[in-house]
Phi, psi and omega in degrees: 000130181286131179290130179274129180246147177288318184233121173231354177212138176229130178270131177272110188275062174206148174254004180282112185297327179293318179291320178302316180298315182291315182297316179300321179294314183295326183261015187302331181295341181294336178296332177293340179260012181061035174258121184268133175257123186236119176298138185299330181297340179280351181242318184250120178286141177055045178304128178199137177227128176288121181277080186265000181293154178274346180228166178298317180297316180301317180295320178297317180293319178304314183291319180296315182290325177296320179295317177299317181302322184273338186242340186056034178236160169305137185225146176239136175222166176209160168219143185228141177227148172262121184251109183259122187301313183296336181260017178067029179097354174286157000286343172053234184296342180257023185304318182284345182240023186303318182262013179130163184302325183251026183293145174270170175304317182296320178300315182294318179297318180298314180296319180298315180295325178294318182290335180260009180301130179066017179263131180279321180281106183241022180291141181204167174212151172263135175235125174246132170250118179253137186231133172248125181240135179275165176300338176271006177070028168282144186244131171239132184220150179212157181243158172219134183221145176219134182263157179184205179225156174264123180286171181274348175208162182289143177219122177104156184241356181271178177071203181199177179063231182269011183306325181291343183247358183253123177245116180296147175303137179085359179245150176265357184242147166287166174303324183287345176268345180280158170287165178304317182291320179298313181298315187277009170267339187232351192289164173306316181293320178298319180295315182293313184284336174295322176296318180292325178300316178299320179295316181301317179298316180294322180295324179289331178281322184224075183299340180288359176294336181290129178264106185291350181274356182237136178271337185232109181245107185256129184269340199228131182298328179297323178296317179301318180294336186259000184238129179271104184286352180269351184274000000 
């Protein structure tokens, strides 16, 4: 008799190749459980979701639910923001569009450095909200955060986004100076998706953990703080 599993395929609800590479690496152990990770672009043509949420959590949930709607499969999505203390938490939810809708990674870094020119307070943190959505649209979410500082100039060629200007606390390197493995052992994204990985494993072991009476199942207090339940 074939063992019935709750989860055997998860759609990655992003078309960002850099994020796909990192998420796939962080969740690589799931392949040992015969759980397949499939980029949404291989199933849905011209995948696109308007990030209209007011918070990082809202955008992550929007993407996960849209993916479920189009594929009827378990789906994972994320949204990440760089929160700069001197800028009151900006660029935050608009991190990928800080310098405009079609901004490049370089454009965003350049604008950030300009806004922090001659500023002593360079404290910042990365926040990732990762979301797992079931075909029944139940939501599981977790956060990952890492604190650090924004340097006065870019350093390093690895990574993507704001990695060349962000140096985590306790490190002598920016994310962009780290190897791929070094970054993804400590990053905000690694922390968030590691929590979801543990959940996926538990759900496959004990599928009755899902409460069918609830549409929104939040695992993490940071997600609650970042999500407006009244909207």
